ROFI-90919 format. One record per residue: residue number from 1; z, x, y of N, C-alpha, C in turn. Coordinates in steps of 0.05 Angstrom, whole numbers. Example, Ala and Ser with C-alpha at 12.3 -4.5 7.8 and 13.67 -1.06 7.14 Angstrom:
BEGIN
+-----+--------+--------+--------+--------+--------+--------+--------+--------+--------+
:   n :   n.zz :   n.xx :   n.yy :  ca.zz :  ca.xx :  ca.yy :   c.zz :   c.xx :   c.yy :
+-----+--------+--------+--------+--------+--------+--------+--------+--------+--------+
:   1 :    156 :    264 :   -114 :    156 :    246 :    -90 :    156 :    264 :    -66 :
:   2 :    142 :    257 :    -45 :    143 :    273 :    -21 :    157 :    258 :      1 :
+-----+--------+--------+--------+--------+--------+--------+--------+--------+--------+
This chain:
BEGIN
+-----+--------+--------+--------+--------+--------+--------+--------+--------+--------+
:   n :   n.zz :   n.xx :   n.yy :  ca.zz :  ca.xx :  ca.yy :   c.zz :   c.xx :   c.yy :
+-----+--------+--------+--------+--------+--------+--------+--------+--------+--------+
:   1 :   1035 :   1604 :   2581 :   1054 :   1611 :   2560 :   1067 :   1585 :   2551 :
:   2 :   1068 :   1580 :   2525 :   1082 :   1556 :   2515 :   1110 :   1561 :   2507 :
:   3 :   1128 :   1543 :   2514 :   1155 :   1547 :   2508 :   1159 :   1545 :   2477 :
:   4 :   1177 :   1560 :   2466 :   1182 :   1559 :   2437 :   1207 :   1541 :   2433 :
:   5 :   1205 :   1522 :   2415 :   1225 :   1504 :   2409 :   1235 :   1510 :   2379 :
:   6 :   1259 :   1514 :   2377 :   1271 :   1518 :   2350 :   1291 :   1498 :   2345 :
:   7 :   1292 :   1491 :   2319 :   1313 :   1473 :   2311 :   1332 :   1487 :   2291 :
:   8 :   1357 :   1481 :   2296 :   1377 :   1493 :   2277 :   1394 :   1470 :   2266 :
:   9 :   1400 :   1472 :   2242 :   1418 :   1453 :   2228 :   1446 :   1462 :   2228 :
:  10 :   1465 :   1446 :   2238 :   1493 :   1453 :   2238 :   1506 :   1448 :   2210 :
:  11 :   1492 :   1433 :   2193 :   1504 :   1426 :   2167 :   1512 :   1449 :   2151 :
:  12 :   1495 :   1469 :   2145 :   1503 :   1492 :   2128 :   1525 :   1508 :   2142 :
:  13 :   1523 :   1512 :   2167 :   1542 :   1527 :   2183 :   1570 :   1514 :   2182 :
:  14 :   1570 :   1488 :   2186 :   1594 :   1472 :   2185 :   1607 :   1473 :   2158 :
:  15 :   1591 :   1470 :   2136 :   1601 :   1472 :   2108 :   1612 :   1499 :   2102 :
:  16 :   1600 :   1520 :   2113 :   1611 :   1548 :   2108 :   1637 :   1551 :   2124 :
:  17 :   1640 :   1540 :   2147 :   1663 :   1542 :   2162 :   1686 :   1527 :   2149 :
:  18 :   1680 :   1504 :   2137 :   1701 :   1489 :   2123 :   1709 :   1502 :   2098 :
:  19 :   1690 :   1515 :   2084 :   1698 :   1528 :   2058 :   1712 :   1554 :   2061 :
:  20 :   1703 :   1570 :   2081 :   1715 :   1597 :   2085 :   1722 :   1601 :   2115 :
:  21 :   1745 :   1590 :   2123 :   1753 :   1593 :   2151 :   1759 :   1621 :   2158 :
:  22 :   1754 :   1629 :   2183 :   1758 :   1657 :   2192 :   1787 :   1664 :   2191 :
:  23 :   1804 :   1646 :   2200 :   1833 :   1651 :   2202 :   1847 :   1628 :   2189 :
:  24 :   1863 :   1633 :   2168 :   1878 :   1614 :   2155 :   1907 :   1621 :   2160 :
:  25 :   1923 :   1601 :   2170 :   1951 :   1606 :   2175 :   1968 :   1584 :   2162 :
:  26 :   1993 :   1592 :   2154 :   2008 :   1573 :   2141 :   2037 :   1578 :   2151 :
:  27 :   2053 :   1557 :   2150 :   2081 :   1560 :   2159 :   2098 :   1569 :   2134 :
:  28 :   2115 :   1587 :   2138 :   2133 :   1596 :   2117 :   2160 :   1581 :   2119 :
:  29 :   2170 :   1573 :   2098 :   2198 :   1561 :   2098 :   2219 :   1581 :   2089 :
:  30 :   2212 :   1605 :   2086 :   2231 :   1625 :   2077 :   2242 :   1642 :   2098 :
:  31 :   2267 :   1653 :   2093 :   2278 :   1672 :   2112 :   2286 :   1698 :   2096 :
:  32 :   2298 :   1715 :   2109 :   2307 :   1741 :   2096 :   2334 :   1750 :   2107 :
:  33 :   2347 :   1767 :   2091 :   2372 :   1779 :   2100 :   2369 :   1809 :   2095 :
:  34 :   2377 :   1825 :   2116 :   2376 :   1854 :   2112 :   2399 :   1868 :   2127 :
:  35 :   2405 :   1891 :   2120 :   2426 :   1907 :   2134 :   2429 :   1934 :   2123 :
:  36 :   2449 :   1949 :   2132 :   2455 :   1975 :   2125 :   2485 :   1975 :   2114 :
:  37 :   2489 :   1987 :   2090 :   2516 :   1989 :   2079 :   2526 :   2016 :   2088 :
:  38 :   2551 :   2016 :   2099 :   2564 :   2040 :   2107 :   2593 :   2041 :   2096 :
:  39 :   2604 :   2064 :   2093 :   2633 :   2067 :   2084 :   2650 :   2068 :   2107 :
:  40 :   2676 :   2070 :   2104 :   2695 :   2070 :   2126 :   2691 :   2092 :   2146 :
:  41 :   2678 :   2114 :   2139 :   2674 :   2136 :   2157 :   2647 :   2131 :   2172 :
:  42 :   2632 :   2111 :   2165 :   2606 :   2106 :   2178 :   2583 :   2118 :   2165 :
:  43 :   2587 :   2131 :   2142 :   2564 :   2143 :   2127 :   2550 :   2121 :   2111 :
:  44 :   2525 :   2124 :   2109 :   2509 :   2104 :   2093 :   2515 :   2107 :   2064 :
:  45 :   2512 :   2085 :   2050 :   2517 :   2085 :   2021 :   2491 :   2078 :   2005 :
:  46 :   2478 :   2099 :   1995 :   2454 :   2094 :   1980 :   2462 :   2085 :   1951 :
:  47 :   2445 :   2067 :   1940 :   2449 :   2057 :   1913 :   2471 :   2036 :   1909 :
:  48 :   2480 :   2025 :   1932 :   2501 :   2004 :   1930 :   2487 :   1977 :   1923 :
:  49 :   2501 :   1961 :   1907 :   2491 :   1935 :   1900 :   2502 :   1914 :   1919 :
:  50 :   2484 :   1899 :   1931 :   2491 :   1877 :   1950 :   2484 :   1852 :   1937 :
:  51 :   2504 :   1834 :   1935 :   2500 :   1808 :   1924 :   2498 :   1787 :   1946 :
:  52 :   2478 :   1770 :   1946 :   2471 :   1750 :   1965 :   2474 :   1723 :   1952 :
:  53 :   2493 :   1706 :   1959 :   2499 :   1681 :   1945 :   2494 :   1658 :   1964 :
:  54 :   2478 :   1639 :   1954 :   2474 :   1613 :   1968 :   2499 :   1596 :   1966 :
:  55 :   2511 :   1588 :   1988 :   2535 :   1572 :   1987 :   2528 :   1544 :   1976 :
:  56 :   2507 :   1532 :   1984 :   2500 :   1505 :   1976 :   2491 :   1504 :   1946 :
:  57 :   2473 :   1523 :   1939 :   2461 :   1522 :   1912 :   2477 :   1536 :   1891 :
:  58 :   2496 :   1553 :   1900 :   2511 :   1568 :   1881 :   2494 :   1588 :   1865 :
:  59 :   2473 :   1600 :   1877 :   2456 :   1619 :   1863 :   2460 :   1645 :   1877 :
:  60 :   2455 :   1666 :   1862 :   2459 :   1694 :   1872 :   2435 :   1711 :   1866 :
:  61 :   2429 :   1730 :   1884 :   2410 :   1750 :   1881 :   2423 :   1776 :   1887 :
:  62 :   2416 :   1797 :   1872 :   2427 :   1824 :   1877 :   2405 :   1843 :   1884 :
:  63 :   2410 :   1860 :   1905 :   2391 :   1881 :   1913 :   2406 :   1906 :   1916 :
:  64 :   2392 :   1929 :   1916 :   2404 :   1954 :   1918 :   2395 :   1970 :   1943 :
:  65 :   2414 :   1983 :   1956 :   2407 :   1998 :   1980 :   2390 :   2021 :   1972 :
:  66 :   2373 :   2029 :   1992 :   2357 :   2052 :   1989 :   2371 :   2078 :   1996 :
:  67 :   2358 :   2100 :   1999 :   2370 :   2126 :   2005 :   2382 :   2126 :   2034 :
:  68 :   2376 :   2107 :   2050 :   2387 :   2106 :   2078 :   2407 :   2083 :   2080 :
:  69 :   2415 :   2072 :   2058 :   2434 :   2051 :   2057 :   2424 :   2023 :   2065 :
:  70 :   2398 :   2022 :   2067 :   2385 :   1996 :   2077 :   2380 :   1977 :   2052 :
:  71 :   2384 :   1951 :   2057 :   2376 :   1931 :   2037 :   2362 :   1909 :   2051 :
:  72 :   2346 :   1894 :   2036 :   2333 :   1870 :   2046 :   2328 :   1852 :   2022 :
:  73 :   2330 :   1826 :   2028 :   2323 :   1805 :   2009 :   2307 :   1786 :   2023 :
:  74 :   2281 :   1783 :   2015 :   2263 :   1764 :   2027 :   2260 :   1739 :   2010 :
:  75 :   2245 :   1720 :   2021 :   2239 :   1694 :   2008 :   2264 :   1678 :   2001 :
:  76 :   2283 :   1677 :   2020 :   2307 :   1660 :   2017 :   2302 :   1633 :   2029 :
:  77 :   2311 :   1612 :   2016 :   2308 :   1586 :   2026 :   2329 :   1583 :   2050 :
:  78 :   2322 :   1566 :   2068 :   2342 :   1561 :   2091 :   2368 :   1552 :   2080 :
:  79 :   2390 :   1562 :   2093 :   2417 :   1554 :   2083 :   2437 :   1573 :   2092 :
:  80 :   2461 :   1571 :   2081 :   2484 :   1589 :   2087 :   2488 :   1608 :   2064 :
:  81 :   2489 :   1634 :   2069 :   2493 :   1654 :   2048 :   2518 :   1671 :   2053 :
:  82 :   2529 :   1680 :   2031 :   2551 :   1701 :   2031 :   2539 :   1726 :   2022 :
:  83 :   2545 :   1746 :   2037 :   2535 :   1773 :   2029 :   2558 :   1792 :   2021 :
+-----+--------+--------+--------+--------+--------+--------+--------+--------+--------+
C-alpha cells in the first residue's frame, strides 16, 4: 500500500481568516448611567424626566423613566455628570 501525500495551501485560508475573522472585539470608550426614580414614600415614578448633564462639556441629555420608574442613558463619554 502506497502512502497518500496531499498538499494544502495556507494562502487562501489565511486570506479568508484575515478578511472575515471569527471573533472581532473592540474596546468601548462609553459608559452609562441608570437608576430608579422614587417619590418620598418610596413609590416608583413612571414618566419622570431625568436630565443628565456633563459637568465638563456643559451638554445635557434627557431620558424618561419607564412604568417601573427605571431610566438608563447609554453611550456617555467618560467624565463627571450631574443627574
